[in-house]
MIMI-45432 format. One line per 4 residues: their letters; for each residue x, y, z of N, C-alpha, C, CB. Coordinates in nm, 3 decimals, always signed. Atoms other than C-alpha are relative to their C-alpha. Glycine has a CB too. Layout:
N
A = X,Y,Z,X,Y,Z,X,Y,Z,X,Y,Z | ...
This chain:
198
MKKL = +0.102,+0.055,+0.034,+9.362,+10.799,+13.411,+0.005,-0.006,-0.162,-0.112,+0.068,+0.063 | +0.036,+0.007,+0.179,+9.337,+10.876,+13.001,+0.158,-0.124,+0.002,+0.023,+0.228,-0.135 | -0.058,+0.093,+0.001,+9.716,+10.673,+13.005,-0.046,-0.117,+0.027,+0.073,+0.020,+0.050 | +0.041,+0.138,-0.052,+9.577,+10.368,+13.161,-0.132,-0.050,-0.106,-0.051,+0.013,+0.182
VLTM = +0.113,+0.046,+0.067,+9.275,+10.359,+12.954,+0.077,-0.004,-0.120,-0.137,+0.084,+0.004 | -0.074,+0.013,+0.129,+9.474,+10.453,+12.636,+0.090,-0.105,-0.041,+0.070,+0.100,-0.012 | -0.056,+0.089,-0.002,+9.713,+10.164,+12.727,-0.074,-0.148,+0.011,+0.076,+0.035,+0.083 | +0.066,+0.130,-0.008,+9.464,+9.897,+12.776,-0.078,+0.006,-0.145,-0.106,-0.017,+0.144
LFGL = +0.049,-0.025,+0.119,+9.317,+10.007,+12.455,+0.090,-0.034,-0.105,-0.038,+0.125,-0.007 | -0.112,+0.070,+0.048,+9.615,+9.904,+12.293,+0.013,-0.143,+0.012,+0.103,+0.049,+0.053 | -0.023,+0.128,-0.013,+9.650,+9.593,+12.431,-0.103,-0.089,-0.064,+0.013,-0.026,+0.131 | +0.134,+0.060,+0.054,+9.307,+9.492,+12.339,+0.037,+0.003,-0.144,-0.147,+0.087,+0.036
IALA = +0.002,+0.017,+0.119,+9.384,+9.570,+12.007,+0.177,-0.076,-0.068,-0.050,+0.154,-0.049 | -0.124,+0.065,+0.057,+9.750,+9.443,+11.978,-0.042,-0.161,+0.036,+0.161,+0.061,+0.081 | +0.027,+0.142,-0.032,+9.577,+9.091,+12.104,-0.120,-0.020,-0.109,-0.044,-0.029,+0.172 | +0.099,+0.028,+0.103,+9.304,+9.116,+11.845,+0.023,-0.030,-0.143,-0.073,+0.098,-0.003
GYSQ = -0.063,+0.038,+0.107,+9.578,+9.057,+11.593,+0.011,-0.100,-0.029,+0.085,+0.029,-0.012 | -0.047,+0.181,-0.010,+9.597,+8.679,+11.697,-0.113,-0.080,-0.035,+0.046,-0.062,+0.166 | +0.090,+0.091,+0.053,+9.429,+8.445,+11.560,-0.130,-0.068,+0.116,+0.102,-0.118,-0.060 | +0.039,+0.072,-0.128,+9.331,+8.289,+11.924,-0.126,+0.141,+0.056,+0.174,-0.037,+0.127
ARWD = +0.055,-0.112,-0.027,+9.152,+8.643,+11.972,-0.173,+0.027,-0.082,+0.121,+0.102,-0.044 | +0.067,-0.021,+0.058,+8.794,+8.696,+11.881,-0.124,+0.128,+0.066,-0.022,-0.124,-0.033 | +0.104,-0.141,-0.041,+8.517,+9.018,+11.919,-0.133,-0.052,+0.042,-0.034,+0.114,-0.141 | +0.142,+0.004,+0.021,+8.191,+9.018,+12.003,-0.045,+0.119,+0.045,-0.069,-0.109,+0.063
VQFG = +0.106,-0.131,-0.086,+7.906,+9.269,+12.117,-0.078,-0.036,+0.068,-0.088,+0.091,-0.070 | +0.066,+0.044,-0.089,+7.694,+9.263,+12.397,-0.089,+0.099,+0.040,+0.073,-0.047,+0.090 | +0.110,-0.088,-0.074,+7.365,+9.401,+12.561,-0.027,-0.102,+0.122,-0.154,+0.040,-0.102 | +0.023,+0.031,-0.124,+7.262,+9.343,+12.880,-0.109,+0.122,+0.075,+0.147,-0.016,+0.065
MNFS = +0.118,-0.085,-0.095,+6.979,+9.449,+13.153,+0.084,+0.001,+0.137,-0.180,-0.093,+0.021 | -0.098,-0.017,-0.116,+7.146,+9.598,+13.439,-0.094,+0.008,+0.120,+0.100,+0.137,-0.013 | +0.087,-0.058,-0.150,+6.992,+9.588,+13.841,+0.140,+0.062,+0.068,-0.093,-0.158,+0.126 | -0.072,-0.063,-0.105,+7.221,+9.797,+14.043,-0.079,+0.051,+0.109,+0.074,+0.102,-0.049
NMTK = +0.002,-0.042,-0.167,+7.245,+9.911,+14.430,+0.075,+0.058,+0.084,-0.006,-0.081,+0.068 | -0.135,-0.051,-0.079,+7.482,+10.021,+14.686,-0.030,-0.071,+0.117,+0.025,+0.172,+0.029 | -0.043,+0.067,-0.142,+7.598,+9.785,+14.976,-0.046,+0.069,+0.074,+0.136,-0.020,+0.041 | -0.051,-0.059,-0.139,+7.539,+9.891,+15.324,-0.132,+0.128,+0.041,+0.190,+0.083,-0.026
LDET = +0.124,-0.093,+0.021,+7.230,+10.118,+15.255,-0.101,-0.089,+0.011,-0.012,+0.082,-0.137 | +0.119,+0.074,+0.006,+6.891,+9.943,+15.375,-0.130,+0.075,-0.081,-0.035,-0.031,+0.150 | +0.115,-0.090,-0.003,+6.671,+10.249,+15.256,-0.004,+0.019,-0.186,+0.034,+0.164,+0.113 | +0.011,-0.017,+0.127,+6.793,+10.201,+14.894,-0.038,-0.122,-0.092,+0.114,+0.053,-0.035
KALP = +0.089,+0.070,+0.029,+6.609,+9.977,+14.628,+0.067,-0.036,-0.187,-0.157,+0.089,+0.038 | -0.053,+0.018,+0.185,+6.761,+9.807,+14.265,-0.036,+0.120,-0.099,-0.091,-0.143,-0.084 | +0.038,-0.115,+0.128,+6.763,+10.049,+13.980,+0.013,-0.109,-0.121,+0.133,+0.160,-0.023 | -0.007,+0.083,+0.149,+6.708,+9.881,+13.657,+0.062,+0.114,-0.117,-0.184,-0.058,-0.056
GFKL = -0.056,-0.084,+0.097,+6.966,+10.005,+13.362,+0.036,-0.092,-0.112,+0.118,+0.082,+0.052 | -0.050,+0.067,+0.112,+7.143,+9.892,+13.054,+0.143,-0.044,+0.022,-0.011,+0.087,-0.118 | -0.183,+0.033,+0.054,+7.521,+9.743,+12.943,-0.029,-0.044,-0.116,+0.113,-0.128,+0.084 | -0.025,-0.013,+0.151,+7.617,+9.774,+12.593,+0.150,+0.004,-0.055,-0.067,+0.130,-0.044
GIGM = -0.193,-0.047,+0.024,+7.989,+9.750,+12.426,+0.047,-0.124,-0.112,+0.132,-0.024,+0.200 | +0.004,+0.130,+0.054,+8.210,+9.522,+12.291,+0.079,-0.083,+0.117,+0.069,-0.007,-0.156 | -0.070,+0.084,-0.037,+8.398,+9.214,+12.386,+0.095,-0.049,-0.026,-0.034,-0.052,+0.008 | -0.147,+0.041,+0.053,+8.756,+9.042,+12.347,-0.048,-0.129,+0.055,+0.163,+0.080,+0.063
DYAF = -0.075,+0.128,-0.051,+8.832,+8.684,+12.388,+0.093,-0.057,-0.017,-0.037,-0.077,-0.008 | -0.140,+0.092,+0.033,+9.179,+8.533,+12.375,-0.033,-0.118,+0.041,+0.141,+0.038,+0.073 | +0.010,+0.141,-0.056,+9.174,+8.180,+12.381,+0.161,-0.038,+0.027,-0.083,-0.113,-0.118 | -0.127,+0.025,-0.006,+9.503,+8.036,+12.538,+0.021,-0.146,+0.003,+0.055,+0.065,+0.104
TDNW = +0.051,+0.146,+0.030,+9.365,+7.665,+12.523,-0.146,-0.001,-0.051,+0.007,-0.094,+0.134 | +0.176,+0.076,+0.015,+9.034,+7.483,+12.455,-0.064,+0.072,+0.128,-0.015,-0.218,+0.025 | +0.084,-0.010,-0.118,+8.925,+7.552,+12.803,+0.024,+0.138,+0.078,+0.029,-0.122,+0.093 | -0.016,-0.116,-0.098,+9.086,+7.867,+12.940,-0.001,+0.116,-0.147,+0.176,-0.009,+0.122
SFQS = -0.005,-0.107,+0.103,+9.082,+8.217,+12.784,+0.042,+0.111,+0.068,-0.127,+0.027,-0.073 | +0.073,-0.132,-0.034,+9.104,+8.585,+12.881,-0.135,+0.056,-0.067,+0.095,+0.101,-0.026 | +0.135,-0.107,+0.081,+8.800,+8.833,+12.835,+0.023,+0.101,+0.063,-0.176,-0.033,+0.015 | +0.018,-0.139,+0.007,+8.801,+9.199,+12.778,-0.077,+0.069,-0.038,+0.058,+0.043,-0.039
GLMF = +0.102,-0.070,+0.082,+8.604,+9.473,+12.663,-0.030,+0.149,+0.051,-0.133,-0.085,+0.002 | +0.011,-0.111,-0.042,+8.472,+9.817,+12.692,-0.154,-0.025,-0.006,+0.074,+0.113,-0.074 | +0.155,+0.053,-0.016,+8.095,+9.789,+12.806,-0.041,+0.164,+0.085,-0.025,-0.193,+0.125 | +0.065,-0.138,-0.008,+7.897,+10.118,+12.850,-0.100,-0.044,+0.106,-0.070,+0.068,-0.149
ASKG = +0.053,+0.061,-0.090,+7.690,+10.055,+13.205,-0.080,+0.073,+0.112,+0.092,-0.065,+0.042 | +0.039,-0.068,-0.086,+7.458,+10.226,+13.401,-0.014,-0.042,+0.138,-0.090,+0.038,-0.041 | +0.051,+0.072,-0.125,+7.428,+10.153,+13.786,-0.046,+0.120,+0.062,+0.109,-0.092,+0.092 | +0.055,-0.076,-0.077,+7.326,+10.347,+14.089,-0.124,-0.047,+0.094,-0.028,+0.093,-0.077
FKVK = +0.080,+0.038,-0.111,+7.030,+10.335,+14.312,-0.106,+0.092,+0.003,+0.072,-0.003,+0.127 | +0.132,-0.077,-0.039,+6.667,+10.431,+14.411,-0.059,+0.034,+0.124,-0.090,-0.057,-0.046 | +0.003,-0.039,-0.141,+6.539,+10.565,+14.690,-0.186,+0.032,+0.006,+0.123,+0.157,+0.034 | +0.132,-0.050,+0.000,+6.142,+10.591,+14.785,-0.011,-0.016,+0.138,-0.109,-0.069,-0.090
EGGW = +0.046,-0.082,-0.105,+5.984,+10.732,+15.118,-0.105,+0.048,-0.011,+0.065,+0.088,+0.028 | +0.149,-0.079,+0.005,+5.621,+10.729,+15.130,-0.040,+0.001,-0.144,+0.005,+0.169,+0.056 | +0.026,+0.010,+0.163,+5.523,+10.872,+14.830,+0.136,+0.105,-0.092,-0.194,+0.080,-0.035 | -0.117,-0.051,+0.123,+5.877,+11.053,+14.717,+0.081,-0.089,-0.030,+0.096,+0.115,+0.032
KATQ = -0.098,+0.098,+0.065,+6.143,+10.865,+14.499,+0.107,+0.090,-0.068,-0.076,-0.103,-0.112 | -0.165,-0.074,+0.059,+6.502,+10.982,+14.399,+0.040,-0.092,-0.050,+0.124,+0.058,+0.100 | -0.116,+0.076,+0.041,+6.737,+10.817,+14.171,+0.120,+0.057,-0.067,-0.042,-0.091,-0.078 | -0.209,-0.020,+0.006,+7.132,+10.828,+14.122,+0.007,-0.128,-0.095,+0.130,-0.035,+0.204
RPIY = -0.019,+0.096,+0.102,+7.211,+10.676,+13.804,+0.119,+0.054,-0.095,-0.139,-0.023,-0.078 | -0.087,-0.088,+0.011,+7.553,+10.740,+13.756,+0.044,-0.097,-0.168,+0.118,+0.020,+0.157 | -0.062,+0.071,+0.118,+7.703,+10.626,+13.379,+0.164,-0.045,+0.016,-0.016,+0.102,-0.126 | -0.150,+0.011,-0.014,+8.057,+10.408,+13.377,+0.021,-0.063,-0.137,+0.059,-0.094,+0.135
LDIP = -0.087,+0.119,+0.086,+8.292,+10.251,+13.107,+0.050,-0.080,+0.084,+0.121,+0.043,-0.090 | -0.092,+0.134,-0.130,+8.377,+9.931,+13.259,+0.077,-0.093,-0.131,-0.162,-0.153,+0.133 | -0.128,+0.097,+0.077,+8.697,+9.731,+13.135,+0.004,-0.079,+0.088,+0.155,+0.054,-0.034 | -0.021,+0.146,-0.058,+8.657,+9.377,+13.282,+0.130,-0.042,-0.038,-0.104,-0.110,-0.052
LLAA = -0.123,+0.060,+0.030,+8.997,+9.201,+13.282,-0.020,-0.130,+0.092,+0.137,+0.098,+0.033 | +0.090,+0.088,-0.100,+8.858,+8.829,+13.364,+0.121,-0.132,-0.073,-0.231,-0.011,-0.035 | -0.027,+0.145,+0.060,+9.011,+8.468,+13.337,-0.128,-0.092,-0.022,+0.099,-0.080,+0.102 | +0.134,+0.060,+0.010,+8.750,+8.249,+13.183,+0.011,-0.161,-0.018,-0.079,+0.066,-0.126
YKFN = +0.004,+0.147,+0.069,+8.708,+7.871,+13.161,-0.110,-0.052,-0.044,+0.040,-0.098,+0.076 | +0.142,+0.103,+0.068,+8.502,+7.659,+12.955,+0.039,-0.156,-0.005,-0.042,+0.046,-0.188 | -0.008,+0.151,+0.031,+8.386,+7.309,+12.907,-0.136,-0.019,-0.061,+0.028,-0.103,+0.137 | +0.070,+0.049,+0.053,+8.170,+7.123,+12.699,-0.101,-0.049,+0.063,+0.049,-0.057,-0.055
ITDD = +0.101,+0.084,-0.027,+7.818,+7.037,+12.742,-0.084,-0.096,-0.062,-0.058,+0.053,+0.033 | +0.004,+0.057,+0.118,+7.747,+6.925,+12.428,+0.083,+0.016,-0.135,-0.104,+0.019,-0.022 | -0.142,-0.013,+0.106,+7.937,+6.930,+12.104,-0.048,+0.188,-0.045,-0.007,-0.161,-0.196 | +0.043,-0.119,+0.052,+7.741,+7.267,+12.021,-0.005,+0.121,+0.121,-0.143,-0.031,-0.068
IKFV = +0.011,-0.105,-0.084,+7.727,+7.458,+12.365,+0.100,-0.036,+0.085,-0.130,+0.024,+0.061 | -0.086,+0.023,-0.094,+7.988,+7.515,+12.621,-0.049,+0.069,+0.103,+0.128,+0.029,-0.031 | +0.033,-0.081,-0.163,+7.948,+7.663,+12.983,+0.085,+0.037,+0.068,-0.062,-0.068,+0.103 | -0.125,-0.099,-0.037,+8.183,+7.925,+13.101,-0.041,+0.037,+0.149,+0.015,+0.154,-0.110
VDAG = -0.032,-0.079,-0.146,+8.297,+8.061,+13.459,+0.108,+0.080,-0.004,+0.030,-0.093,+0.120 | -0.037,-0.122,+0.047,+8.436,+8.379,+13.435,+0.032,+0.070,+0.138,-0.113,+0.070,-0.094 | -0.019,-0.074,-0.151,+8.596,+8.594,+13.765,+0.130,+0.107,-0.058,+0.061,-0.137,+0.162 | -0.098,-0.080,+0.001,+8.833,+8.874,+13.782,-0.019,+0.159,+0.023,+0.053,-0.028,-0.114
PYLA = +0.024,-0.122,-0.053,+8.905,+9.265,+13.858,-0.098,+0.071,-0.121,+0.147,+0.078,+0.035 | +0.060,-0.089,+0.104,+8.708,+9.531,+13.669,+0.053,+0.171,+0.028,-0.182,-0.019,+0.012 | -0.013,-0.176,-0.005,+8.798,+9.906,+13.639,-0.127,+0.057,-0.044,+0.124,+0.069,-0.108 | +0.130,-0.057,+0.085,+8.528,+10.144,+13.560,-0.001,+0.154,+0.011,-0.154,-0.059,+0.063
IGLG = -0.022,-0.115,+0.035,+8.555,+10.505,+13.427,-0.156,+0.096,+0.015,+0.068,-0.016,-0.144 | +0.137,-0.099,-0.022,+8.233,+10.774,+13.537,+0.023,+0.071,-0.114,-0.015,+0.105,+0.145 | +0.056,-0.077,+0.088,+8.081,+10.949,+13.223,-0.066,+0.058,+0.004,-0.028,-0.022,-0.063 | +0.138,-0.096,-0.007,+7.793,+11.108,+13.304,-0.112,-0.058,+0.111,-0.083,+0.001,-0.164
GKYK = +0.111,+0.062,-0.111,+7.465,+11.036,+13.492,-0.077,+0.123,+0.049,+0.077,-0.082,+0.144 | +0.100,-0.113,-0.069,+7.221,+11.235,+13.670,-0.086,-0.016,+0.150,-0.115,+0.019,-0.106 | +0.066,-0.005,-0.156,+7.033,+11.268,+14.042,-0.139,+0.076,-0.065,+0.108,+0.114,+0.150 | +0.116,-0.061,+0.056,+6.671,+11.346,+13.978,-0.103,-0.052,+0.150,-0.047,-0.073,-0.186
DDDD = +0.063,-0.041,-0.056,+6.421,+11.378,+14.229,-0.142,+0.046,-0.028,+0.063,+0.056,+0.029 | +0.071,-0.033,+0.004,+6.041,+11.438,+14.343,-0.030,+0.158,+0.033,-0.034,-0.081,+0.038 | -0.048,-0.126,-0.051,+6.157,+11.763,+14.427,+0.043,+0.093,-0.120,+0.119,-0.025,+0.099 | -0.047,-0.072,+0.111,+6.241,+11.880,+14.101,+0.186,+0.036,-0.027,-0.087,+0.135,+0.018
DDWK = -0.123,+0.033,+0.040,+6.605,+11.850,+14.175,+0.054,-0.071,-0.102,+0.039,-0.040,+0.074 | -0.040,+0.030,+0.110,+6.805,+11.770,+13.883,+0.164,+0.025,-0.014,-0.085,+0.071,-0.090 | -0.141,-0.023,+0.053,+7.206,+11.756,+13.852,+0.070,-0.145,-0.011,+0.089,+0.105,+0.106 | -0.090,+0.088,+0.055,+7.488,+11.589,+13.708,+0.087,-0.125,+0.154,+0.123,+0.126,-0.093
VFDD = -0.093,+0.099,-0.083,+7.675,+11.270,+13.926,+0.100,+0.070,+0.021,+0.045,-0.131,-0.059 | -0.124,-0.059,-0.010,+7.981,+11.378,+13.857,+0.057,+0.115,+0.027,+0.038,-0.013,-0.073 | -0.080,-0.140,-0.017,+8.012,+11.700,+13.884,+0.036,+0.087,+0.143,-0.082,+0.096,-0.079 | -0.018,-0.101,-0.145,+8.160,+11.941,+14.148,-0.157,+0.023,+0.073,+0.070,+0.186,-0.052
EGSN = +0.142,-0.106,-0.101,+7.838,+12.142,+14.231,-0.154,-0.122,-0.043,-0.041,+0.251,-0.116 | +0.091,+0.102,+0.027,+7.632,+11.777,+14.156,+0.006,-0.052,+0.115,+0.021,-0.089,-0.108 | +0.000,+0.114,-0.092,+7.647,+11.459,+14.360,+0.132,-0.002,-0.002,-0.073,-0.134,-0.035 | -0.142,+0.011,-0.024,+8.024,+11.501,+14.321,+0.062,-0.211,+0.026,+0.018,+0.121,+0.172
WKRF = -0.026,+0.154,-0.012,+8.081,+11.101,+14.289,+0.129,-0.023,-0.051,-0.103,-0.091,-0.078 | -0.076,+0.007,+0.040,+8.412,+10.984,+14.200,+0.004,-0.044,-0.138,+0.045,-0.039,+0.072 | -0.031,+0.087,+0.124,+8.542,+10.874,+13.869,+0.037,-0.102,-0.074,+0.035,+0.019,-0.031 | -0.070,+0.100,+0.048,+8.732,+10.594,+13.913,-0.074,-0.084,+0.091,+0.158,+0.006,+0.001
DLGI = +0.054,+0.094,-0.074,+8.594,+10.270,+14.055,+0.082,-0.140,-0.030,-0.151,-0.004,-0.030 | -0.047,+0.131,+0.022,+8.736,+9.919,+14.095,-0.057,-0.105,+0.089,+0.140,-0.001,+0.011 | +0.035,+0.074,-0.071,+8.625,+9.609,+14.220,+0.024,-0.169,-0.055,-0.127,+0.050,+0.025 | +0.010,+0.162,+0.064,+8.548,+9.199,+14.125,-0.144,+0.007,-0.103,-0.028,-0.141,+0.156
QWGV = +0.082,+0.036,+0.086,+8.347,+9.078,+13.852,+0.007,-0.133,-0.031,+0.011,+0.070,-0.097 | -0.021,+0.125,+0.000,+8.247,+8.719,+13.833,-0.121,-0.056,-0.120,-0.010,-0.055,+0.159 | +0.125,+0.028,+0.105,+7.990,+8.538,+13.589,-0.034,-0.123,-0.039,+0.016,+0.058,-0.123 | +0.033,+0.136,+0.013,+7.832,+8.215,+13.475,-0.045,+0.032,-0.147,-0.114,-0.069,+0.114
GVEL = +0.075,+0.010,+0.115,+7.728,+8.151,+13.104,+0.021,-0.116,-0.130,+0.016,+0.127,-0.047 | -0.017,+0.150,+0.136,+7.666,+7.941,+12.763,+0.060,+0.066,-0.092,-0.156,-0.082,-0.085 | -0.009,-0.045,+0.162,+7.800,+7.968,+12.442,-0.037,-0.103,-0.107,+0.150,+0.040,-0.037 | +0.134,+0.059,+0.068,+7.539,+7.839,+12.181,+0.077,+0.021,-0.116,-0.165,+0.076,+0.014
GEHY = -0.075,-0.048,+0.092,+7.755,+7.765,+11.901,+0.138,+0.066,-0.036,-0.057,+0.051,-0.021 | -0.132,-0.052,+0.060,+8.032,+7.951,+11.723,-0.009,+0.151,+0.024,+0.021,-0.038,-0.165 | +0.046,-0.144,-0.057,+7.831,+8.277,+11.791,-0.089,+0.083,+0.101,-0.034,+0.038,-0.073 | +0.107,-0.081,-0.057,+7.576,+8.343,+12.014,+0.033,-0.049,+0.225,-0.201,-0.078,-0.103
LVNF = -0.056,-0.030,-0.134,+7.637,+8.422,+12.421,-0.099,+0.036,+0.115,+0.092,+0.111,-0.015 | +0.132,-0.039,-0.089,+7.423,+8.436,+12.715,+0.070,-0.033,+0.098,-0.151,-0.073,-0.012 | -0.080,+0.056,-0.123,+7.558,+8.481,+13.036,-0.070,+0.139,+0.113,+0.220,-0.003,-0.034 | +0.031,-0.099,-0.117,+7.458,+8.642,+13.416,+0.135,+0.029,+0.047,-0.097,-0.060,+0.123
TGQN = -0.161,-0.062,-0.033,+7.759,+8.878,+13.546,-0.057,+0.073,+0.148,+0.083,+0.146,-0.150 | +0.001,-0.080,-0.117,+7.788,+9.041,+13.902,+0.148,+0.055,-0.009,-0.040,-0.084,+0.140 | -0.125,-0.073,+0.014,+7.996,+9.295,+13.978,-0.014,+0.066,+0.205,-0.013,+0.154,-0.174 | -0.045,-0.100,-0.221,+8.121,+9.459,+14.373,+0.105,+0.061,-0.003,+0.048,-0.114,+0.172
GFIT = -0.078,-0.142,-0.022,+8.277,+9.795,+14.404,+0.083,-0.045,+0.128,-0.112,+0.153,+0.033 | -0.021,-0.004,-0.112,+8.570,+9.817,+14.626,+0.034,+0.133,+0.063,+0.080,-0.084,+0.013 | +0.023,-0.141,-0.060,+8.549,+10.190,+14.652,-0.142,+0.068,+0.008,+0.080,+0.093,-0.079 | +0.154,-0.119,-0.081,+8.272,+10.422,+14.833,+0.023,+0.102,-0.108,+0.024,+0.099,+0.212
PYDF = +0.023,-0.130,+0.101,+8.176,+10.656,+14.547,+0.013,+0.110,+0.017,-0.097,+0.019,-0.041 | -0.012,-0.108,-0.050,+8.137,+10.931,+14.723,+0.063,+0.031,+0.105,-0.084,+0.032,+0.010 | -0.057,-0.013,-0.125,+8.287,+11.102,+15.016,-0.106,+0.030,+0.143,+0.102,+0.116,-0.023 | +0.044,-0.025,-0.107,+8.176,+11.103,+15.368,+0.039,+0.080,+0.111,-0.011,-0.082,+0.027
PSEY = -0.038,-0.100,-0.103,+8.203,+11.332,+15.666,+0.125,-0.096,+0.072,-0.147,+0.049,+0.114 | -0.090,+0.057,-0.045,+8.552,+11.268,+15.806,-0.019,-0.070,+0.119,+0.081,+0.072,+0.003 | +0.030,+0.042,-0.139,+8.359,+11.182,+16.182,-0.117,-0.118,-0.041,-0.060,+0.142,+0.109 | +0.084,+0.127,-0.015,+8.138,+10.895,+16.031,+0.070,-0.127,-0.012,-0.107,-0.005,-0.099
DGDK = -0.067,+0.115,-0.007,+8.250,+10.565,+16.130,-0.082,-0.133,-0.015,+0.067,+0.004,+0.118 | +0.101,+0.115,+0.074,+7.985,+10.327,+15.979,+0.030,-0.054,-0.118,-0.129,+0.046,-0.029 | -0.050,+0.059,+0.103,+8.007,+10.092,+15.708,-0.043,+0.101,-0.133,-0.056,-0.153,+0.000 | +0.017,-0.100,+0.128,+8.057,+10.311,+15.391,-0.044,-0.126,-0.139,+0.190,+0.107,-0.036
PKNM = +0.095,+0.097,+0.120,+7.821,+10.159,+15.038,+0.119,-0.005,-0.097,-0.170,+0.084,-0.086 | -0.095,+0.001,+0.152,+7.993,+10.060,+14.713,-0.112,-0.040,-0.110,+0.150,-0.139,-0.005 | +0.071,+0.071,+0.089,+7.858,+9.977,+14.393,-0.013,-0.119,-0.007,+0.025,+0.021,-0.089 | +0.030,+0.155,+0.025,+7.678,+9.648,+14.323,-0.083,-0.011,-0.119,-0.079,-0.074,+0.124
TFTI = +0.094,+0.055,+0.107,+7.556,+9.517,+13.997,-0.047,-0.130,-0.054,+0.037,+0.039,-0.089 | +0.024,+0.102,+0.072,+7.391,+9.258,+13.836,-0.063,-0.022,-0.141,-0.054,-0.051,+0.069 | +0.048,+0.026,+0.154,+7.331,+9.142,+13.474,-0.022,-0.102,-0.059,+0.067,+0.038,-0.081 | +0.050,+0.104,+0.083,+7.135,+8.920,+13.268,+0.060,+0.063,-0.167,-0.192,-0.014,+0.025
GVGY = -0.035,-0.061,+0.121,+7.312,+8.974,+12.907,-0.008,-0.108,-0.099,+0.135,+0.067,+0.004 | +0.001,+0.077,+0.096,+7.319,+8.815,+12.541,+0.128,+0.084,-0.070,-0.149,-0.018,-0.074 | -0.080,-0.045,+0.069,+7.555,+8.850,+12.320,+0.051,-0.060,-0.186,+0.090,-0.008,+0.102 | +0.000,+0.035,+0.146,+7.690,+8.809,+11.916,+0.159,+0.008,-0.002,-0.094,+0.112,-0.114
RF = -0.109,-0.019,+0.026,+8.041,+8.648,+11.871,+0.046,-0.012,-0.162,+0.057,-0.078,+0.084 | -0.023,-0.002,+0.158,+8.223,+8.720,+11.522,+0.101,-0.083,-0.042,+0.035,+0.134,-0.055
């Protein structure tokens, strides 16, 4: 896993050396949940990090970056509640298509896979239970996630970004008993974000 992350980092740095590549900073508000779990509710969180846009043509570009994101879900049953909030490092690998709405505004559609590495996070509930999400003695979530990311947005002038992004995971983040034969939940996240491109 470390080799994969280092390889991707060096690749991003190498791309940044070309004139077509531009960096940006991004911040957004997440709303995350789990699929296939009716008793869970969306949990607000954050996403922040650096992005990279490598233009192949005026319309097509490759987008990636390193994004710190809180995900998870909350449960409410009567007066009792609990939250499970893992923190991931997201690495999107997106193809983006852009076209002009006006001379200063571009509409952007992007899609592609994402990789995510669990960094930390906690489970808390009203019974004073408090443990680490990725710890063997805690929730024991898997540290690696993979899924599809898609988004729409606008580029305002040369510097400002506004976007709406969705993610659907492919990997169930925690183990189920071997005899379980139902649908297994996966991460699902929606983000409203803004950014500044240098």
